C-alpha positions, 0 to 999 in steps of 0.5 A, spaced: 454 525 423 455 526 431 459 520 434 455 516 439 457 517 447 460 511 447 465 513 441 466 519 445 467 516 451 472 512 448 476 517 445 476 520 452 479 514 455 485 514 449 486 520 451 486 519 459 491 513 458 496 517 452 496 523 457 497 519 463 503 514 460 506 521 458 505 524 465 508 517 468 514 517 464 515 524 465 515 523 473 519 517 472 524 522 469 524 527 474 524 521 480 531 519 476 533 526 475 533 528 483 535 521 485 542 522 480 543 528 484 542 525 491 547 520 490 552 525 486 551 531 492 548 528 498 542 533 496 535 530 497 531 536 499 527 536 493 525 530 493 518 530 498 516 536 495 517 533 488 512 527 492 508 532 494 506 535 488 503 529 485 495 529 487 494 525 493 493 518 489 496 511 487 502 515 483 504 519 490 504 513 494 508 508 488 513 513 488 514 514 495 515 506 495 520 507 489 524 511 493 524 506 499 526 501 494 532 504 489 534 508 494 537 511 501 532 517 500 526 517 506 520 521 503 513 521 507 505 523 504 506 529 509 507 536 507 511 538 513 516 532 512 523 533 510 526 528 506 533 525 508 537 519 507 538 514 511 545 512 512 549 507 510 550 501 516 543 503 519 537 498 518 533 501 514 539 503 508 538 501 502 543 503 497 542 507 490 540 502 485 539 507 479 539 502 474 534 497 477 530 504 478 530 506 471 528 499 469 523 498 474 519 505 474 514 508 480 508 506 475 511 499 474 511 498 482 503 499 482 503 493 478 507 488 482 503 492 488 496 491 487 491 493 492 488 487 497 480 486 495 476 488 501 476 484 507 469 480 508 465 478 514 467 471 512 474 472 512 474 476 518 471 471 522 476 466 520 482 470 522 479 470 528 478 463 529 485 463 526 488 467 532 484 463 538 488 457 535 494 460 534 494 463 541 492 456 544 498 453 541 503 459 543 500 457 551 502 449 549 508 450 546 510 454 552 512 460 547 507 465 552 510 468 558 507 465 564 505 470 568 500 472 561 498 464 560 491 465 564 490 472 560 492 469 553 487 463 555 482 467 557 482 471 550 483 465 546 476 461 549 473 468 548 475 469 541 473 461 539 466 462 542 464 468 539 458 467 535 455 473 531 449 473 527 447 477 521 445 484 522 437 484 520 440 489 515 445 485 511 440 480 510 434 484 508 438 486 503 440 479 500 434 478 500 432 484 495 438 482 491 435 475 491 428 477 489 431 482 483 
């Protein structure tokens, strides 16, 4: 008897997970090899090519973060970028920490750096109100440049007086959803 659609899909999900886990491990091992080579020989020339060999995805972004967290290697999400290493003593220098890097593979960084939830309109309005309050407080506390005080006060006034009505389309969608 043929498997149900749901059973076939769950088989695919397991295969994706297994394949993804193997790929993550392979990517991690490759990153460690590149970082070890860079530490021993001062050559990180393949790091960005490696980063860009991954499809545009969270894997690529987390690998860039991994290099920046555990090595002085600078990679970017840019085909034209040539990897380099920050020099010791510079502000952005990160020493090689391959033991920690090996214990924290790039894919674990994704678990530690969850994507933020989308900003909703109410949260945005609260941010604007908070900005108006901070601007007013900076003037009151004498932390604003004297020549900017009138401008900052005008901005704070405009922001604190901001009133926005939901567009009709947004209100209509809510009514339709409520009626369903």
